[in-house]
C-alpha positions as CSV (number, residue, x, y, z in Angstrom):
1,X,3.5,10.5,-8.3
2,X,3.9,8.5,-11.6
3,X,2.0,5.6,-12.7
4,X,5.4,3.8,-13.2
5,X,6.5,4.6,-9.7
6,X,7.1,1.5,-7.2
7,X,7.2,1.4,-3.6
8,X,8.9,-0.8,-0.8
9,X,8.5,-1.2,2.9
10,X,10.3,1.7,4.7
11,X,12.2,-0.5,7.1
12,X,11.4,-3.7,8.9
13,X,7.7,-3.8,10.1
14,X,5.6,-6.7,11.3
15,X,2.2,-6.8,9.6
16,X,-0.5,-8.9,11.3
17,X,-3.8,-9.8,9.3
18,X,-6.9,-9.0,11.1
19,X,-10.6,-9.4,10.3
20,X,-11.0,-5.6,9.3
21,X,-7.4,-5.0,7.9
22,X,-4.0,-5.0,8.9
23,X,-2.0,-3.9,12.0
24,X,1.4,-2.9,11.3
25,X,4.0,-2.3,13.9
26,X,7.2,-0.6,13.3
27,X,9.3,-1.7,16.1
28,X,12.1,0.8,15.4
29,X,9.6,3.8,15.6
30,X,7.5,2.1,18.1
31,X,4.5,2.8,15.9
32,X,1.4,0.9,15.2
33,X,-0.7,1.5,12.1
34,X,-4.2,0.3,11.7
35,X,-5.0,-0.2,7.7
36,X,-8.4,-0.8,6.6
37,X,-9.0,-3.4,3.9
38,X,-8.3,-1.2,0.9
39,X,-5.2,0.3,2.5
40,X,-4.0,-3.4,3.3
41,X,-4.4,-4.5,-0.1
42,X,-2.3,-1.4,-1.5
43,X,0.4,-2.0,1.2
44,X,0.6,-5.8,0.4
45,X,0.7,-4.8,-3.4
46,X,3.2,-2.2,-3.0
47,X,5.7,-4.4,-1.0
48,X,5.3,-7.0,-3.9
49,X,7.1,-4.4,-5.9
50,X,4.7,-3.6,-8.8
51,X,4.0,-0.2,-9.8
52,X,1.3,2.2,-9.0
53,X,-0.5,1.7,-12.3
54,X,0.0,-2.2,-12.0
55,X,-1.7,-1.9,-8.7
56,X,-4.8,-0.1,-10.1
57,X,-5.1,-2.4,-13.1
58,X,-4.7,-5.5,-10.4
59,X,-7.6,-3.7,-8.3
60,X,-9.9,-3.4,-11.5
61,X,-9.3,-6.7,-12.5
62,X,-9.9,-8.6,-9.0
63,X,-12.8,-6.5,-7.9
64,X,-14.4,-6.1,-11.1
65,X,-14.5,-2.3,-11.3
66,X,-15.5,-0.3,-14.4
67,X,-12.1,1.4,-14.4
68,X,-8.7,1.1,-12.7
69,X,-8.9,3.2,-9.4
70,X,-5.4,5.1,-10.1
71,X,-6.1,8.3,-8.4
72,X,-7.4,6.5,-5.3
73,X,-4.3,4.2,-5.3
74,X,-2.0,7.4,-5.6
75,X,-4.0,8.9,-2.7
76,X,-3.4,5.8,-0.4
77,X,0.5,5.2,-1.6
78,X,1.0,8.9,-0.6
79,X,-0.7,8.7,2.8
80,X,1.3,5.3,3.4
81,X,4.5,7.0,2.5
82,X,3.6,10.1,4.8
83,X,3.2,7.6,7.5
84,X,6.4,6.1,7.0
85,X,5.4,2.7,6.1
86,X,6.5,2.8,2.3
87,X,9.2,4.8,0.4
88,X,9.9,5.1,-3.2
89,X,11.9,2.4,-4.7
90,X,15.6,3.7,-5.7
């Protein structure tokens, strides 16, 4: 995965904010996913169309981190792709 890759939602889904993250329902697949707060933030950022590198930079700034969590973002995005929630923008 490249820092310049961007992702989008893989088909329609219903994401509901809960106190501890998102519950995402994929109606076509009849699947429910529970995302923790970190995965929820990355899922929302990915759906906004920004790149993986921009996601990491945003998280660094908004959470006052010493460095951008690029590898963590890549790992999470890869997991969301594996679960069928995100796909690479064409």
